[in-house]
C-alpha positions as CSV (number, residue, x, y, z in Angstrom):
1,M,0.0,0.0,0.0
2,E,1.1,3.5,-0.7
3,A,0.4,6.9,0.9
4,H,0.9,10.6,0.1
5,L,1.9,13.1,2.7
6,V,2.0,16.9,2.3
7,L,4.1,18.8,4.8
8,N,3.8,22.3,6.0
9,G,6.8,23.6,4.0
10,R,7.1,25.9,1.0
11,T,3.9,25.5,-1.0
12,Q,4.3,24.0,-4.4
13,D,2.3,25.4,-7.3
14,V,-1.3,24.6,-6.4
15,N,-2.1,23.5,-10.0
16,W,0.9,21.1,-10.0
17,L,-0.2,19.6,-6.6
18,K,-3.8,19.2,-7.9
19,A,-2.5,17.4,-11.0
20,K,-0.3,15.2,-8.9
21,L,-2.8,14.3,-6.2
22,G,-6.2,14.8,-7.7
23,N,-6.8,11.1,-8.5
24,K,-4.8,9.6,-5.6
25,K,-6.1,7.9,-2.5
26,N,-4.7,7.9,1.0
27,I,-3.7,11.6,1.0
28,F,-2.5,12.8,4.4
29,A,-1.4,16.3,5.6
30,A,1.1,16.8,8.4
31,D,-0.7,19.5,10.4
32,G,-0.3,22.8,8.4
33,G,0.1,21.0,5.1
34,Y,-3.7,20.9,5.2
35,I,-3.9,24.6,4.5
36,C,-2.7,24.3,0.9
37,L,-4.9,21.3,0.1
38,K,-8.2,22.0,1.8
39,D,-9.9,23.8,-1.0
40,F,-9.2,21.3,-3.8
41,I,-8.1,17.9,-2.5
42,R,-10.0,15.4,-0.5
43,I,-7.7,14.7,2.5
44,T,-7.9,11.3,4.2
45,K,-6.7,12.7,7.6
46,V,-4.7,15.6,9.1
47,L,-1.9,14.2,11.3
48,G,0.0,16.0,14.1
49,D,-0.4,18.2,17.1
50,L,-2.6,20.5,15.2
51,D,-0.9,23.7,16.3
52,S,-1.0,25.0,12.7
53,S,-4.5,23.9,11.7
54,N,-7.9,24.7,13.1
55,N,-11.6,24.4,12.3
56,L,-11.2,20.7,11.3
57,K,-13.9,18.2,11.5
58,E,-13.2,15.4,14.1
59,H,-13.2,12.7,11.5
60,Q,-10.4,14.4,9.5
61,V,-8.0,14.5,12.4
62,E,-5.5,12.1,14.0
63,Y,-4.2,14.0,17.0
64,L,-0.6,13.2,17.7
65,P,0.5,15.4,20.6
66,D,3.9,14.0,21.6
67,Q,6.2,17.0,21.5
68,N,9.4,14.9,21.6
69,F,8.9,14.3,17.8
70,T,8.1,16.5,14.8
71,D,4.8,16.3,13.0
72,F,6.7,14.7,10.1
73,E,8.2,12.0,12.3
74,K,4.9,11.3,14.0
75,S,3.1,11.2,10.6
76,I,5.6,8.7,9.2
77,Q,5.2,6.4,12.2
78,W,1.4,6.6,12.1
79,I,1.4,5.8,8.4
80,K,3.7,2.8,8.9
81,D,1.5,1.6,11.8
82,K,-1.4,1.6,9.3
83,G,0.5,-0.8,7.1
84,F,1.7,1.5,4.3
85,K,5.0,0.4,2.8
86,K,5.5,3.3,0.3
87,L,5.3,7.0,1.0
88,Y,5.4,10.0,-1.3
89,I,6.1,13.4,0.2
90,Y,5.5,17.0,-1.0
91,N,6.2,20.5,0.4
92,Y,9.2,19.1,2.2
93,D,11.6,22.0,1.5
94,G,10.6,24.3,4.4
95,N,10.7,28.1,4.4
96,E,13.5,27.8,7.0
97,F,16.7,26.0,6.2
98,D,16.8,24.0,9.5
99,H,13.4,22.6,8.7
100,T,14.6,21.3,5.3
101,I,17.6,19.7,6.8
102,A,15.5,18.1,9.6
103,N,13.1,16.7,7.0
104,L,16.0,15.0,5.1
105,Y,17.3,13.7,8.4
106,T,13.9,12.3,9.3
107,V,13.7,10.4,5.9
108,A,17.3,9.1,6.3
109,K,16.5,7.5,9.7
110,A,13.2,6.1,8.7
111,T,13.0,2.3,8.5
112,D,10.6,-0.3,7.1
113,I,9.1,2.2,4.6
114,K,10.3,3.4,1.2
115,I,10.0,7.2,0.8
116,C,10.2,9.3,-2.4
117,G,10.1,13.1,-2.4
118,H,8.5,15.1,-5.4
119,S,8.7,18.7,-6.4
120,Q,7.9,20.4,-9.6
121,H,11.5,20.2,-10.8
122,S,13.0,17.1,-9.2
123,S,12.5,13.8,-7.4
124,W,14.7,12.2,-4.7
125,T,15.1,9.3,-2.4
126,I,17.6,8.0,0.1
127,I,19.2,4.5,-0.5
128,N,21.2,2.2,1.7
129,K,21.6,-0.6,-0.8
130,E,21.1,0.1,-4.5
131,I,19.2,2.0,-7.1
132,Q,18.4,1.4,-10.8
133,I,17.0,4.2,-13.0
134,I,15.5,3.2,-16.4
135,N,14.9,5.3,-19.6
136,S,16.3,8.5,-18.2
137,K,19.3,9.2,-20.4
138,D,20.6,12.8,-20.3
139,T,19.0,13.4,-17.0
140,T,21.0,15.4,-14.4
141,I,21.6,13.4,-11.2
142,S,23.2,14.3,-7.9
143,L,24.6,11.7,-5.5
144,I,25.3,12.9,-1.9
145,P,26.6,10.6,0.8
146,L,24.8,11.1,4.1
147,L,27.0,8.6,5.9
148,D,30.4,7.2,4.9
149,C,29.6,5.1,1.9
150,K,31.4,2.1,0.5
151,I,30.6,1.8,-3.2
152,N,30.3,-1.6,-4.8
153,Y,29.8,-0.3,-8.4
154,S,28.1,2.4,-10.5
155,T,27.2,2.2,-14.2
156,G,25.6,4.6,-16.7
157,L,27.0,7.8,-15.3
158,K,29.2,10.4,-17.0
159,Y,31.4,10.5,-13.9
160,E,31.3,7.0,-12.3
161,L,31.8,6.7,-8.6
162,D,35.1,5.1,-7.6
163,P,34.7,1.8,-5.8
164,S,38.4,1.6,-5.1
165,M,37.9,4.4,-2.4
166,V,37.7,2.7,1.0
167,V,35.2,5.3,2.1
168,F,33.3,7.6,-0.3
169,K,32.7,11.0,1.2
170,Q,32.7,13.2,-1.9
171,A,29.3,14.4,-3.3
172,S,28.8,13.9,-7.0
173,L,26.8,17.0,-7.9
174,R,25.2,17.7,-11.4
175,N,26.4,14.4,-12.7
176,L,24.7,13.0,-15.9
177,I,23.0,9.8,-16.7
178,L,24.4,8.5,-20.0
179,S,22.6,5.2,-20.3
180,D,19.0,4.0,-20.4
181,D,19.9,1.7,-17.6
182,M,21.8,3.5,-14.8
183,S,22.6,1.6,-11.6
184,L,24.5,2.1,-8.3
185,R,25.1,-0.3,-5.4
186,L,26.4,0.5,-1.9
187,D,28.1,-2.0,0.4
188,E,27.7,0.4,3.4
189,G,26.2,3.8,4.2
190,K,23.3,5.9,2.9
191,M,23.1,8.2,-0.1
192,L,20.7,10.9,-1.2
193,V,19.8,10.6,-4.9
194,V,18.3,13.6,-6.6
195,V,17.2,13.7,-10.3
196,S,16.1,16.8,-12.3
197,K,12.8,15.3,-13.5
198,H,9.8,13.5,-12.0
199,L,10.6,9.9,-11.4
200,D,8.7,7.3,-9.3
201,F,11.5,5.5,-7.5
202,L,9.1,3.3,-5.7
203,H,7.6,1.4,-8.7
204,K,9.0,-0.5,-11.7
205,P,10.8,0.0,-14.0
206,H,12.9,2.0,-11.4
207,F,14.2,0.3,-8.3
208,A,15.5,1.8,-5.1
209,L,16.5,0.2,-1.7
């Protein structure tokens, strides 16, 4: 099962969000994320401590008051507990830099659920094993280690990652996919993968773990 979660960050173009989510099911909002959806998307539930949302009907709300965790963290846990295995997130790049970094950190430490972020101009995910990207030749890609990474191999890139390095710490920014079948495998660590187009990393033909 898959879910869609809109955060209370910088609002994407409303028409773009409507096109992305208009025919989807299981659409959730992390507290204030409700504000940019309420007029045109049927929301399954609003999740969080509700300090940014009001005038909500009781059946729309899942009150998650624990102040030891962010609304994003609590929302991911609630969604996992409901049996969802795949999660797409939107409005994740907050208006404040620390929020954006915290959101990436939250995704990096999440377990037992696959997460893919979408914006108008890019898609991203975090891997700890491998990724395969199909039919995306000439697409810009950035590969950013979040922990010390040991590279097993990479193929299909203009600048291949060097598996001979004991620990890979160097980000590969604005690299280029040169093949219709690009792949990368890690032996250790986690890596942020960002592509400059809309890709669904959580369904075939693409593959991300």
